[in-house]
C-alpha positions in Angstrom: -35.5 -24.7 -9.8 -34.6 -21.0 -10.1 -35.3 -17.9 -8.0 -37.9 -16.9 -10.5 -39.7 -20.3 -10.1 -39.8 -19.7 -6.3 -41.0 -16.1 -6.7 -43.8 -17.3 -8.9 -44.7 -20.2 -6.6 -44.8 -18.4 -3.3 -48.1 -17.2 -2.1 -48.5 -13.4 -1.8 -47.9 -11.9 1.6 -51.0 -11.6 3.8 -50.9 -8.0 5.0 -53.0 -7.3 8.1 -53.9 -4.2 10.0 -52.0 -4.3 13.3 -50.5 -2.0 15.8 -47.1 -1.6 17.4 -46.4 -1.9 21.1 -46.9 1.9 21.4 -50.3 1.7 19.7 -49.3 3.1 16.3 -51.2 1.5 13.5 -49.2 -0.5 11.0 -49.6 -3.1 8.3 -47.9 -6.4 9.2 -47.0 -9.6 7.5 -45.3 -12.7 8.8 -43.3 -15.0 6.6 -40.6 -17.7 7.2 -38.9 -16.4 10.4 -39.5 -12.7 9.7 -42.0 -10.1 10.8 -42.5 -7.1 8.5 -44.2 -3.8 9.5 -45.2 -0.9 7.3 -46.0 2.4 9.2 -47.6 5.3 7.3 -45.9 8.5 8.4 -47.5 11.9 8.9 -45.8 13.2 5.6 -47.6 10.4 3.6 -44.4 8.3 3.2 -44.1 4.8 4.6 -41.4 3.2 6.9 -40.6 -0.5 6.4 -39.1 -2.5 9.2 -38.3 -6.2 8.9 -37.3 -8.2 12.0 -36.0 -11.7 12.4 -38.5 -13.2 14.8 -37.6 -12.6 18.4 -34.9 -10.0 17.6 -35.1 -6.4 18.8 -32.8 -4.9 16.1 -34.3 -4.8 12.6 -32.7 -6.6 9.7 -34.2 -4.0 7.3 -35.3 -0.5 8.0 -36.2 1.8 5.1 -37.8 5.3 5.4 -39.4 7.6 2.8 -41.0 4.9 0.7 -44.4 4.6 -0.9 -46.7 1.9 0.3 -46.1 0.0 -3.0 -42.3 0.3 -2.7 -42.5 -1.0 0.9 -44.6 -4.0 -0.1 -42.3 -4.8 -3.1 -39.1 -4.6 -0.9 -40.8 -7.0 1.6 -41.7 -9.4 -1.2 -38.1 -9.4 -2.5 -36.9 -10.1 1.1 -39.5 -12.9 1.4 -38.3 -14.5 -1.9 -34.6 -14.1 -0.8 -35.4 -15.7 2.5 -37.0 -18.8 1.0 -34.3 -19.2 -1.7 -31.8 -19.8 1.1 -33.5 -23.1 1.8 -32.7 -24.5 -1.8 -29.9 -25.3 -4.0 -30.9 -23.2 -7.0 -30.1 -23.5 -10.7 -28.5 -20.5 -12.3 -31.2 -18.4 -14.0 
């Protein structure tokens, strides 16, 4: 099995409308032991934050993204997280 096999086999992230503790609207997705949030900023860019479940400090925080870029980065993070559970063949 390769990373590409896992990427193809994983179901897409289920993005849901959600809100942060302060009431700001975000898109959120949960996968493995992570929670991802995409917040649309006033300037039209998006901020991506990915937390390890239960942690207060984000593992990933990226600003100035498009919505598509934020979702793609989260997908890569999801695939990377799942790949750590396997002994993978070289691609």
